[in-house]
N, CA, C and O atoms as a CHARMM CRD file, in Angstrom:
* protein
*
  272
    1    1 MET  N    147.33600  74.94600 100.66400 PROA 1      0.00000
    2    1 MET  CA   146.63700  73.73900 100.57600 PROA 1      0.00000
    3    1 MET  C    147.16400  72.83200 101.66900 PROA 1      0.00000
    4    1 MET  O    148.38900  72.77400 101.77100 PROA 1      0.00000
    5    2 ARG  N    146.47500  72.16300 102.44600 PROA 2      0.00000
    6    2 ARG  CA   146.93900  71.26000 103.51600 PROA 2      0.00000
    7    2 ARG  C    146.99900  69.76100 102.97000 PROA 2      0.00000
    8    2 ARG  O    146.07900  69.22800 102.34900 PROA 2      0.00000
    9    3 THR  N    148.11700  69.20700 103.26400 PROA 3      0.00000
   10    3 THR  CA   148.21500  67.68400 102.68000 PROA 3      0.00000
   11    3 THR  C    148.32800  66.78200 103.97800 PROA 3      0.00000
   12    3 THR  O    148.45100  67.22000 105.12100 PROA 3      0.00000
   13    4 GLY  N    148.26500  65.44400 103.60800 PROA 4      0.00000
   14    4 GLY  CA   148.44500  64.57700 104.76400 PROA 4      0.00000
   15    4 GLY  C    147.17400  64.10500 105.44700 PROA 4      0.00000
   16    4 GLY  O    147.21900  63.50300 106.52000 PROA 4      0.00000
   17    5 PHE  N    146.01100  64.39000 104.80200 PROA 5      0.00000
   18    5 PHE  CA   144.76300  64.12700 105.34300 PROA 5      0.00000
   19    5 PHE  C    144.41700  62.66300 105.30700 PROA 5      0.00000
   20    5 PHE  O    144.73100  61.95200 104.35200 PROA 5      0.00000
   21    6 VAL  N    143.82500  62.26500 106.26300 PROA 6      0.00000
   22    6 VAL  CA   143.36600  60.79700 106.24700 PROA 6      0.00000
   23    6 VAL  C    141.86400  60.81100 106.61300 PROA 6      0.00000
   24    6 VAL  O    141.46500  61.48100 107.56600 PROA 6      0.00000
   25    7 GLU  N    141.04600  60.07700 105.85800 PROA 7      0.00000
   26    7 GLU  CA   139.60700  60.13500 106.22600 PROA 7      0.00000
   27    7 GLU  C    139.01700  58.72700 106.20700 PROA 7      0.00000
   28    7 GLU  O    139.63300  57.80600 105.66900 PROA 7      0.00000
   29    8 ARG  N    137.88300  58.56000 106.76300 PROA 8      0.00000
   30    8 ARG  CA   137.22700  57.30400 106.92800 PROA 8      0.00000
   31    8 ARG  C    135.67800  57.71400 106.69300 PROA 8      0.00000
   32    8 ARG  O    135.15700  58.72200 107.17000 PROA 8      0.00000
   33    9 THR  N    135.04700  56.77900 105.89400 PROA 9      0.00000
   34    9 THR  CA   133.63300  57.03500 105.60800 PROA 9      0.00000
   35    9 THR  C    132.92200  55.88300 106.15500 PROA 9      0.00000
   36    9 THR  O    133.44300  54.79100 106.38100 PROA 9      0.00000
   37   10 GLY  N    131.70200  56.19000 106.35500 PROA 10     0.00000
   38   10 GLY  CA   130.72400  55.15600 106.85100 PROA 10     0.00000
   39   10 GLY  C    129.67700  55.75600 107.78500 PROA 10     0.00000
   40   10 GLY  O    129.67100  56.95600 108.05900 PROA 10     0.00000
   41   11 LYS  N    128.79500  54.88700 108.26300 PROA 11     0.00000
   42   11 LYS  CA   127.83900  55.40300 109.15400 PROA 11     0.00000
   43   11 LYS  C    128.26700  55.49800 110.63400 PROA 11     0.00000
   44   11 LYS  O    128.89700  54.59500 111.18500 PROA 11     0.00000
   45   12 LEU  N    127.92400  56.54600 111.19700 PROA 12     0.00000
   46   12 LEU  CA   128.43500  56.77300 112.57000 PROA 12     0.00000
   47   12 LEU  C    128.11900  55.55600 113.53200 PROA 12     0.00000
   48   12 LEU  O    129.02000  55.10000 114.23700 PROA 12     0.00000
   49   13 PRO  N    126.97400  55.08600 113.56000 PROA 13     0.00000
   50   13 PRO  CA   126.69900  53.95200 114.55200 PROA 13     0.00000
   51   13 PRO  C    127.62800  52.66300 114.31700 PROA 13     0.00000
   52   13 PRO  O    127.92200  51.84600 115.18900 PROA 13     0.00000
   53   14 ASP  N    128.03800  52.63600 112.96200 PROA 14     0.00000
   54   14 ASP  CA   128.87800  51.43800 112.66800 PROA 14     0.00000
   55   14 ASP  C    130.37100  51.61900 113.00200 PROA 14     0.00000
   56   14 ASP  O    131.15500  50.67000 112.98000 PROA 14     0.00000
   57   15 MET  N    130.72000  52.84300 113.30300 PROA 15     0.00000
   58   15 MET  CA   132.23700  53.15700 113.63600 PROA 15     0.00000
   59   15 MET  C    132.53200  53.04300 115.05800 PROA 15     0.00000
   60   15 MET  O    131.76300  53.41700 115.94300 PROA 15     0.00000
   61   16 ASP  N    133.77900  52.46300 115.26100 PROA 16     0.00000
   62   16 ASP  CA   134.38100  52.41200 116.59100 PROA 16     0.00000
   63   16 ASP  C    135.48100  53.53900 116.62200 PROA 16     0.00000
   64   16 ASP  O    135.59800  54.33100 115.68700 PROA 16     0.00000
   65   17 ARG  N    136.25600  53.57300 117.70800 PROA 17     0.00000
   66   17 ARG  CA   137.21000  54.59300 117.83800 PROA 17     0.00000
   67   17 ARG  C    138.65600  54.07800 117.33000 PROA 17     0.00000
   68   17 ARG  O    139.66700  54.75900 117.50400 PROA 17     0.00000
   69   18 SER  N    138.66900  52.86500 116.71100 PROA 18     0.00000
   70   18 SER  CA   139.97100  52.37900 116.23900 PROA 18     0.00000
   71   18 SER  C    140.73200  53.35300 115.24000 PROA 18     0.00000
   72   18 SER  O    141.94300  53.56700 115.28000 PROA 18     0.00000
   73   19 PHE  N    139.89300  53.87200 114.39800 PROA 19     0.00000
   74   19 PHE  CA   140.50000  54.74900 113.37300 PROA 19     0.00000
   75   19 PHE  C    141.09900  55.91700 113.99500 PROA 19     0.00000
   76   19 PHE  O    142.22700  56.26700 113.64900 PROA 19     0.00000
   77   20 ASP  N    140.39700  56.60300 114.95000 PROA 20     0.00000
   78   20 ASP  CA   141.07000  57.67700 115.68700 PROA 20     0.00000
   79   20 ASP  C    142.29000  57.32900 116.50600 PROA 20     0.00000
   80   20 ASP  O    143.30000  58.03300 116.46600 PROA 20     0.00000
   81   21 LEU  N    142.19300  56.21200 117.27000 PROA 21     0.00000
   82   21 LEU  CA   143.36500  55.76400 118.09100 PROA 21     0.00000
   83   21 LEU  C    144.58300  55.54200 117.14300 PROA 21     0.00000
   84   21 LEU  O    145.68200  56.04800 117.37200 PROA 21     0.00000
   85   22 ASN  N    144.33100  54.79100 116.11300 PROA 22     0.00000
   86   22 ASN  CA   145.38600  54.43400 115.22100 PROA 22     0.00000
   87   22 ASN  C    146.02700  55.74200 114.51800 PROA 22     0.00000
   88   22 ASN  O    147.23900  55.78700 114.30600 PROA 22     0.00000
   89   23 PHE  N    145.19900  56.76100 114.18000 PROA 23     0.00000
   90   23 PHE  CA   145.71400  57.93200 113.63400 PROA 23     0.00000
   91   23 PHE  C    146.50800  58.67700 114.64600 PROA 23     0.00000
   92   23 PHE  O    147.62300  59.07600 114.31000 PROA 23     0.00000
   93   24 TRP  N    146.04800  58.92400 115.90000 PROA 24     0.00000
   94   24 TRP  CA   146.70100  59.71400 116.85100 PROA 24     0.00000
   95   24 TRP  C    148.05500  58.94500 117.34900 PROA 24     0.00000
   96   24 TRP  O    149.07800  59.57800 117.61000 PROA 24     0.00000
   97   25 GLN  N    147.97600  57.62100 117.44900 PROA 25     0.00000
   98   25 GLN  CA   149.22000  56.99000 117.88100 PROA 25     0.00000
   99   25 GLN  C    150.25200  56.97400 116.89000 PROA 25     0.00000
  100   25 GLN  O    151.40800  56.69600 117.20600 PROA 25     0.00000
  101   26 ALA  N    149.88400  57.28300 115.57700 PROA 26     0.00000
  102   26 ALA  CA   150.87000  57.33900 114.51700 PROA 26     0.00000
  103   26 ALA  C    151.56800  58.86600 114.47900 PROA 26     0.00000
  104   26 ALA  O    152.55800  59.12500 113.79500 PROA 26     0.00000
  105   27 GLN  N    150.96000  59.70600 115.22900 PROA 27     0.00000
  106   27 GLN  CA   151.48800  61.12900 115.22200 PROA 27     0.00000
  107   27 GLN  C    152.60100  61.17300 116.32300 PROA 27     0.00000
  108   27 GLN  O    152.61400  60.41500 117.29300 PROA 27     0.00000
  109   28 SER  N    153.50500  62.11200 116.07700 PROA 28     0.00000
  110   28 SER  CA   154.61200  62.39900 117.05000 PROA 28     0.00000
  111   28 SER  C    153.96600  63.05800 118.29500 PROA 28     0.00000
  112   28 SER  O    152.82000  63.50200 118.23000 PROA 28     0.00000
  113   29 ASP  N    154.66900  63.11600 119.37200 PROA 29     0.00000
  114   29 ASP  CA   154.34000  63.82000 120.59200 PROA 29     0.00000
  115   29 ASP  C    154.11400  65.26500 120.19900 PROA 29     0.00000
  116   29 ASP  O    153.10700  65.84500 120.60400 PROA 29     0.00000
  117   30 THR  N    155.00700  65.87700 119.42500 PROA 30     0.00000
  118   30 THR  CA   154.89200  67.24200 119.03900 PROA 30     0.00000
  119   30 THR  C    153.61800  67.50400 118.23500 PROA 30     0.00000
  120   30 THR  O    152.98200  68.54600 118.39300 PROA 30     0.00000
  121   31 ALA  N    153.28100  66.63400 117.44600 PROA 31     0.00000
  122   31 ALA  CA   151.97800  66.77800 116.58500 PROA 31     0.00000
  123   31 ALA  C    150.81000  66.82200 117.55800 PROA 31     0.00000
  124   31 ALA  O    149.98300  67.73300 117.52200 PROA 31     0.00000
  125   32 ARG  N    150.76100  65.86200 118.39100 PROA 32     0.00000
  126   32 ARG  CA   149.61700  65.71200 119.36900 PROA 32     0.00000
  127   32 ARG  C    149.50700  66.83000 120.19800 PROA 32     0.00000
  128   32 ARG  O    148.37500  67.24400 120.44600 PROA 32     0.00000
  129   33 PHE  N    150.61100  67.46800 120.73300 PROA 33     0.00000
  130   33 PHE  CA   150.60000  68.59400 121.59600 PROA 33     0.00000
  131   33 PHE  C    150.13900  69.82500 120.83200 PROA 33     0.00000
  132   33 PHE  O    149.34200  70.61600 121.33700 PROA 33     0.00000
  133   34 ALA  N    150.63200  69.98100 119.63500 PROA 34     0.00000
  134   34 ALA  CA   150.24500  71.01400 118.80800 PROA 34     0.00000
  135   34 ALA  C    148.59100  70.97500 118.45400 PROA 34     0.00000
  136   34 ALA  O    147.90500  71.99700 118.42900 PROA 34     0.00000
  137   35 ALA  N    148.15300  69.83100 118.22700 PROA 35     0.00000
  138   35 ALA  CA   146.72600  69.70200 117.91000 PROA 35     0.00000
  139   35 ALA  C    145.89900  70.02300 119.19500 PROA 35     0.00000
  140   35 ALA  O    144.87000  70.69500 119.13500 PROA 35     0.00000
  141   36 ALA  N    146.37700  69.53000 120.31900 PROA 36     0.00000
  142   36 ALA  CA   145.75100  69.97500 121.68700 PROA 36     0.00000
  143   36 ALA  C    145.69600  71.34500 121.92700 PROA 36     0.00000
  144   36 ALA  O    144.66600  71.87700 122.34300 PROA 36     0.00000
  145   37 TRP  N    146.86600  72.04600 121.66500 PROA 37     0.00000
  146   37 TRP  CA   147.05800  73.44100 121.97400 PROA 37     0.00000
  147   37 TRP  C    146.19300  74.27300 121.07700 PROA 37     0.00000
  148   37 TRP  O    145.68400  75.31600 121.48600 PROA 37     0.00000
  149   38 GLU  N    146.00600  73.78500 119.75200 PROA 38     0.00000
  150   38 GLU  CA   145.20400  74.39400 118.85900 PROA 38     0.00000
  151   38 GLU  C    143.77900  74.45800 119.30400 PROA 38     0.00000
  152   38 GLU  O    143.09800  75.46600 119.11500 PROA 38     0.00000
  153   39 LEU  N    143.31000  73.35100 119.91100 PROA 39     0.00000
  154   39 LEU  CA   141.87900  73.36600 120.43700 PROA 39     0.00000
  155   39 LEU  C    141.71700  74.18700 121.68900 PROA 39     0.00000
  156   39 LEU  O    140.61100  74.65100 121.96700 PROA 39     0.00000
  157   40 VAL  N    142.80200  74.39400 122.48400 PROA 40     0.00000
  158   40 VAL  CA   142.77800  75.30200 123.52900 PROA 40     0.00000
  159   40 VAL  C    142.54500  76.73900 123.13200 PROA 40     0.00000
  160   40 VAL  O    141.71800  77.47200 123.67300 PROA 40     0.00000
  161   41 VAL  N    143.38300  77.09300 122.09400 PROA 41     0.00000
  162   41 VAL  CA   143.27700  78.43800 121.49000 PROA 41     0.00000
  163   41 VAL  C    141.87300  78.64400 120.91400 PROA 41     0.00000
  164   41 VAL  O    141.24700  79.67400 121.16300 PROA 41     0.00000
  165   42 GLN  N    141.40900  77.72600 120.19100 PROA 42     0.00000
  166   42 GLN  CA   140.07600  77.84400 119.55500 PROA 42     0.00000
  167   42 GLN  C    138.96100  78.07700 120.74900 PROA 42     0.00000
  168   42 GLN  O    138.04900  78.89500 120.62300 PROA 42     0.00000
  169   43 ALA  N    139.11600  77.38300 121.74500 PROA 43     0.00000
  170   43 ALA  CA   138.10800  77.61200 122.91500 PROA 43     0.00000
  171   43 ALA  C    138.24100  79.00100 123.45600 PROA 43     0.00000
  172   43 ALA  O    137.24100  79.67600 123.69900 PROA 43     0.00000
  173   44 PHE  N    139.45800  79.43800 123.65000 PROA 44     0.00000
  174   44 PHE  CA   139.53300  80.80500 124.12300 PROA 44     0.00000
  175   44 PHE  C    138.96500  81.79500 123.13700 PROA 44     0.00000
  176   44 PHE  O    138.32200  82.75000 123.57300 PROA 44     0.00000
  177   45 ILE  N    139.14500  81.64600 121.89400 PROA 45     0.00000
  178   45 ILE  CA   138.56200  82.56700 120.84900 PROA 45     0.00000
  179   45 ILE  C    137.06900  82.51300 120.92700 PROA 45     0.00000
  180   45 ILE  O    136.43700  83.56900 120.94100 PROA 45     0.00000
  181   46 ILE  N    136.45000  81.34100 120.98000 PROA 46     0.00000
  182   46 ILE  CA   135.05400  81.12700 121.03300 PROA 46     0.00000
  183   46 ILE  C    134.48700  81.78400 122.20200 PROA 46     0.00000
  184   46 ILE  O    133.45300  82.44900 122.13000 PROA 46     0.00000
  185   47 LYS  N    135.17500  81.60200 123.32600 PROA 47     0.00000
  186   47 LYS  CA   134.63600  82.27000 124.62900 PROA 47     0.00000
  187   47 LYS  C    134.89900  83.78100 124.67400 PROA 47     0.00000
  188   47 LYS  O    134.47700  84.43600 125.62700 PROA 47     0.00000
  189   48 GLY  N    135.58900  84.35800 123.66700 PROA 48     0.00000
  190   48 GLY  CA   135.85400  85.76000 123.64100 PROA 48     0.00000
  191   48 GLY  C    136.94900  86.27600 124.50100 PROA 48     0.00000
  192   48 GLY  O    136.98900  87.45000 124.87000 PROA 48     0.00000
  193   49 LYS  N    137.90500  85.31300 124.83900 PROA 49     0.00000
  194   49 LYS  CA   138.96600  85.64100 125.71700 PROA 49     0.00000
  195   49 LYS  C    140.14000  86.16300 125.03300 PROA 49     0.00000
  196   49 LYS  O    140.19400  85.95800 123.82100 PROA 49     0.00000
  197   50 ASP  N    141.13400  86.83100 125.61600 PROA 50     0.00000
  198   50 ASP  CA   142.31100  87.31200 124.98900 PROA 50     0.00000
  199   50 ASP  C    143.30000  86.19600 124.87300 PROA 50     0.00000
  200   50 ASP  O    143.81700  85.74900 125.89700 PROA 50     0.00000
  201   51 VAL  N    143.60500  85.70500 123.66900 PROA 51     0.00000
  202   51 VAL  CA   144.57500  84.64300 123.40800 PROA 51     0.00000
  203   51 VAL  C    145.93300  84.84400 123.94400 PROA 51     0.00000
  204   51 VAL  O    146.63400  83.92900 124.37600 PROA 51     0.00000
  205   52 SER  N    146.29000  86.16000 123.89100 PROA 52     0.00000
  206   52 SER  CA   147.58300  86.55500 124.36900 PROA 52     0.00000
  207   52 SER  C    147.86100  86.22000 125.86100 PROA 52     0.00000
  208   52 SER  O    149.01100  86.17800 126.29600 PROA 52     0.00000
  209   53 GLN  N    146.78700  85.98600 126.61500 PROA 53     0.00000
  210   53 GLN  CA   146.87500  85.67600 128.03300 PROA 53     0.00000
  211   53 GLN  C    146.96900  84.17600 128.34700 PROA 53     0.00000
  212   53 GLN  O    147.02800  83.75800 129.50300 PROA 53     0.00000
  213   54 LEU  N    146.98000  83.42100 127.30700 PROA 54     0.00000
  214   54 LEU  CA   147.14400  81.86100 127.44100 PROA 54     0.00000
  215   54 LEU  C    148.54600  81.57200 127.88300 PROA 54     0.00000
  216   54 LEU  O    149.54300  82.14200 127.44200 PROA 54     0.00000
  217   55 ARG  N    148.52800  80.61900 128.80900 PROA 55     0.00000
  218   55 ARG  CA   149.82400  80.01800 129.23500 PROA 55     0.00000
  219   55 ARG  C    149.52600  78.83300 129.99600 PROA 55     0.00000
  220   55 ARG  O    148.38900  78.67800 130.44400 PROA 55     0.00000
  221   56 LEU  N    150.49700  77.92000 130.20000 PROA 56     0.00000
  222   56 LEU  CA   150.38300  76.75700 130.97900 PROA 56     0.00000
  223   56 LEU  C    150.31100  77.09200 132.43500 PROA 56     0.00000
  224   56 LEU  O    151.02800  77.98300 132.89100 PROA 56     0.00000
  225   57 GLN  N    149.46500  76.40800 133.19900 PROA 57     0.00000
  226   57 GLN  CA   149.22500  76.76200 134.54500 PROA 57     0.00000
  227   57 GLN  C    150.46100  76.29400 135.35700 PROA 57     0.00000
  228   57 GLN  O    150.90600  75.15200 135.24700 PROA 57     0.00000
  229   58 ARG  N    151.00500  77.25400 136.19500 PROA 58     0.00000
  230   58 ARG  CA   152.19800  76.92200 136.97100 PROA 58     0.00000
  231   58 ARG  C    151.87300  77.02800 138.40300 PROA 58     0.00000
  232   58 ARG  O    152.09800  78.07800 139.00400 PROA 58     0.00000
  233   59 THR  N    151.33900  75.96500 139.00600 PROA 59     0.00000
  234   59 THR  CA   150.88800  76.00800 140.42700 PROA 59     0.00000
  235   59 THR  C    151.52700  74.86800 141.15300 PROA 59     0.00000
  236   59 THR  O    151.48300  73.70800 140.74400 PROA 59     0.00000
  237   60 VAL  N    152.14400  75.26700 142.28800 PROA 60     0.00000
  238   60 VAL  CA   152.71000  74.23100 143.22100 PROA 60     0.00000
  239   60 VAL  C    151.71200  73.93300 144.10600 PROA 60     0.00000
  240   60 VAL  O    151.17100  74.89700 144.64800 PROA 60     0.00000
  241   61 GLU  N    151.29500  72.71500 144.41500 PROA 61     0.00000
  242   61 GLU  CA   150.33400  72.48200 145.34800 PROA 61     0.00000
  243   61 GLU  C    150.96800  72.11300 146.70300 PROA 61     0.00000
  244   61 GLU  O    150.43300  72.45000 147.75900 PROA 61     0.00000
  245   62 HSD  N    152.12700  71.40900 146.65200 PROA 62     0.00000
  246   62 HSD  CA   152.66900  71.14200 147.98000 PROA 62     0.00000
  247   62 HSD  C    154.12800  71.03800 147.77300 PROA 62     0.00000
  248   62 HSD  O    154.61500  70.49300 146.78200 PROA 62     0.00000
  249   63 PHE  N    154.86900  71.61400 148.80400 PROA 63     0.00000
  250   63 PHE  CA   156.46000  71.66300 148.58900 PROA 63     0.00000
  251   63 PHE  C    156.90400  71.22900 150.01900 PROA 63     0.00000
  252   63 PHE  O    156.47900  71.79800 151.02500 PROA 63     0.00000
  253   64 GLU  N    157.64700  70.35000 150.04900 PROA 64     0.00000
  254   64 GLU  CA   158.23300  69.81200 151.38700 PROA 64     0.00000
  255   64 GLU  C    159.67900  69.19300 151.18800 PROA 64     0.00000
  256   64 GLU  O    159.96400  68.46700 150.23600 PROA 64     0.00000
  257   65 ARG  N    160.61100  69.58200 152.25100 PROA 65     0.00000
  258   65 ARG  CA   161.87800  69.05700 152.11700 PROA 65     0.00000
  259   65 ARG  C    161.91700  67.53500 152.65600 PROA 65     0.00000
  260   65 ARG  O    161.44200  67.20600 153.74300 PROA 65     0.00000
  261   66 GLN  N    162.50300  66.71000 151.81400 PROA 66     0.00000
  262   66 GLN  CA   162.64200  65.31100 152.22900 PROA 66     0.00000
  263   66 GLN  C    163.67000  65.20700 153.29700 PROA 66     0.00000
  264   66 GLN  O    164.69200  65.89100 153.24200 PROA 66     0.00000
  265   67 PRO  N    163.41800  64.31100 154.34300 PROA 67     0.00000
  266   67 PRO  CA   164.54000  64.19200 155.37900 PROA 67     0.00000
  267   67 PRO  C    165.65500  63.36100 154.84100 PROA 67     0.00000
  268   67 PRO  O    165.45200  62.50300 153.98300 PROA 67     0.00000
  269   68 ARG  N    166.79400  63.60400 155.32500 PROA 68     0.00000
  270   68 ARG  CA   168.05600  62.87100 154.77600 PROA 68     0.00000
  271   68 ARG  C    168.32500  61.70300 155.63700 PROA 68     0.00000
  272   68 ARG  O    169.28100  60.96600 155.39700 PROA 68     0.00000
């Protein structure tokens, strides 16, 4: 059983984003990253891709030595 749920009821046209903003700002950085990563994993599964291949992109676009 999951706990800690917060919900808001009402008509969609009458709602603004303040509820969402307040909720996510109250979460820790770790919780926000975990939620975002969960969405990435779900997107991979929906697209039929191999989840074991997931990783953060590690690309260097430009590398230059600074003059002293």
